[in-house]
C-alpha positions as CSV (number, residue, x, y, z in Angstrom):
1,X,93.9,99.6,82.0
2,X,91.8,100.7,85.0
3,X,89.7,97.2,84.1
4,X,92.8,95.5,84.3
5,X,93.6,96.8,87.8
6,X,90.1,96.0,89.0
7,X,90.2,92.2,87.6
8,X,93.8,91.8,89.2
9,X,92.1,93.5,92.6
10,X,89.2,91.0,92.3
11,X,91.8,88.1,91.9
12,X,90.9,87.7,88.1
13,X,94.3,85.9,86.9
14,X,95.2,83.6,84.4
15,X,97.1,80.6,85.3
16,X,100.9,80.4,85.3
17,X,103.6,82.8,86.5
18,X,104.9,84.3,82.7
19,X,101.2,85.7,81.9
20,X,101.4,87.6,85.6
21,X,105.0,88.3,84.6
22,X,104.0,89.9,81.4
23,X,101.1,91.9,83.1
24,X,103.5,93.2,85.7
25,X,105.4,94.8,83.0
26,X,102.8,96.1,81.1
27,X,101.9,97.8,84.4
28,X,105.1,98.9,84.7
29,X,105.5,100.5,81.5
30,X,102.1,102.2,81.9
31,X,102.8,103.9,85.2
32,X,106.2,105.2,83.7
33,X,104.5,106.6,80.8
34,X,102.1,108.3,83.2
35,X,104.5,109.3,85.5
36,X,105.7,111.5,82.0
37,X,102.3,112.7,81.3
38,X,102.1,113.7,84.9
39,X,105.3,115.8,84.6
40,X,103.8,117.7,81.2
41,X,100.7,118.1,83.1
42,X,102.0,119.4,86.0
43,X,104.3,122.0,83.9
44,X,101.5,123.1,81.8
45,X,99.2,123.7,84.6
46,X,102.0,126.0,86.1
47,X,102.5,127.9,83.0
48,X,98.9,128.7,82.6
49,X,98.8,129.2,86.3
50,X,101.7,131.0,88.1
51,X,102.8,129.7,91.3
52,X,102.7,133.1,92.8
53,X,98.8,133.1,92.6
54,X,97.6,131.3,95.8
55,X,93.7,131.2,94.7
56,X,92.8,127.5,94.2
57,X,91.0,126.3,91.1
58,X,87.8,124.3,91.9
59,X,87.4,121.0,90.3
60,X,84.2,119.4,89.0
61,X,84.3,116.5,92.1
62,X,84.3,119.6,94.7
63,X,88.4,119.2,95.2
64,X,90.7,121.9,94.7
65,X,94.0,122.3,92.7
66,X,96.6,124.9,94.3
67,X,100.1,125.4,92.0
68,X,102.9,125.3,94.5
69,X,106.7,125.8,93.8
70,X,109.0,123.1,96.4
71,X,112.9,122.6,96.7
72,X,114.5,119.5,95.7
73,X,118.0,119.4,96.9
74,X,120.3,116.7,95.3
75,X,124.6,116.5,94.8
76,X,124.7,117.3,98.8
77,X,128.0,118.5,99.9
78,X,127.5,116.7,103.6
79,X,131.3,117.2,104.3
80,X,130.7,120.6,103.7
81,X,127.3,120.9,105.8
82,X,129.4,119.4,108.7
83,X,132.2,121.3,108.2
84,X,129.8,124.6,108.4
85,X,127.9,122.9,111.5
86,X,131.4,122.5,113.3
87,X,132.6,126.1,112.2
88,X,129.2,127.5,113.7
89,X,129.8,125.9,117.1
90,X,133.5,127.2,117.0
91,X,132.3,130.9,116.0
92,X,128.9,130.4,119.0
93,X,130.3,128.9,121.6
94,X,127.8,129.9,124.2
95,X,124.3,128.4,124.4
96,X,121.8,130.7,122.4
97,X,119.3,130.5,125.3
98,X,121.4,130.7,128.5
99,X,124.7,132.5,127.1
100,X,126.7,129.6,129.0
101,X,129.8,128.5,127.1
102,X,129.3,124.7,126.3
103,X,131.7,122.1,125.7
104,X,132.0,122.1,121.8
105,X,132.0,118.8,121.3
106,X,128.9,118.1,122.8
107,X,127.1,121.2,121.2
108,X,128.4,119.6,118.0
109,X,127.2,116.3,118.3
110,X,124.1,118.0,119.4
111,X,123.4,119.8,116.6
112,X,124.6,117.0,114.0
113,X,121.9,115.0,115.6
114,X,119.3,117.8,115.4
115,X,119.9,119.0,111.5
116,X,120.9,115.8,110.3
117,X,118.5,112.6,109.9
118,X,120.5,109.6,111.1
119,X,119.5,106.3,109.2
120,X,120.8,102.9,109.9
121,X,123.3,101.3,107.6
122,X,121.8,97.7,108.3
123,X,124.6,96.0,106.5
124,X,127.4,97.7,108.3
125,X,125.4,97.1,111.8
126,X,125.2,93.4,110.5
127,X,129.1,93.4,110.3
128,X,129.5,94.8,113.8
129,X,127.4,91.4,114.8
130,X,124.1,93.6,115.3
131,X,120.7,91.4,115.0
132,X,118.5,93.7,113.1
133,X,115.4,91.8,114.7
134,X,116.7,92.9,118.3
135,X,115.7,97.0,117.4
136,X,113.2,96.8,115.1
137,X,110.1,94.8,113.7
138,X,111.0,93.0,110.3
139,X,108.5,92.2,107.6
140,X,109.6,91.0,104.4
141,X,108.5,92.4,101.0
142,X,108.0,90.5,98.0
143,X,109.8,91.9,94.3
144,X,110.0,90.9,90.9
145,X,112.7,92.1,89.0
146,X,112.1,92.2,85.2
147,X,115.1,92.4,82.9
């Protein structure tokens, strides 16, 4: 597979679209299998070296392997989180630095912008008449769907 990747990188490709699509399909299958193998290896490394052991493992090429546990959050209750922020504002009406009581709507809005990422919803903005190219640089990315 590495040899195939090198050949592709050097532009050594077969004629026609069908063989290219088949190569792409093969590569995607290998990537999928490798991701599964990666998960198994990570799990086994953690089983053999506990995450609370901060000692890096030196590898032959001079790099180091460090075990770490990260948090993944799924199935977010966004409405509950926003309600939490609203309740926080009600219970803490004063600015924590100055002690001055601030407008709750302004404080709520500021905290929402501070605590949450706001990603553009391009289709909805387009329905409002926004031209995305007026607000960002647009590049096109080619994709191939194989089903």
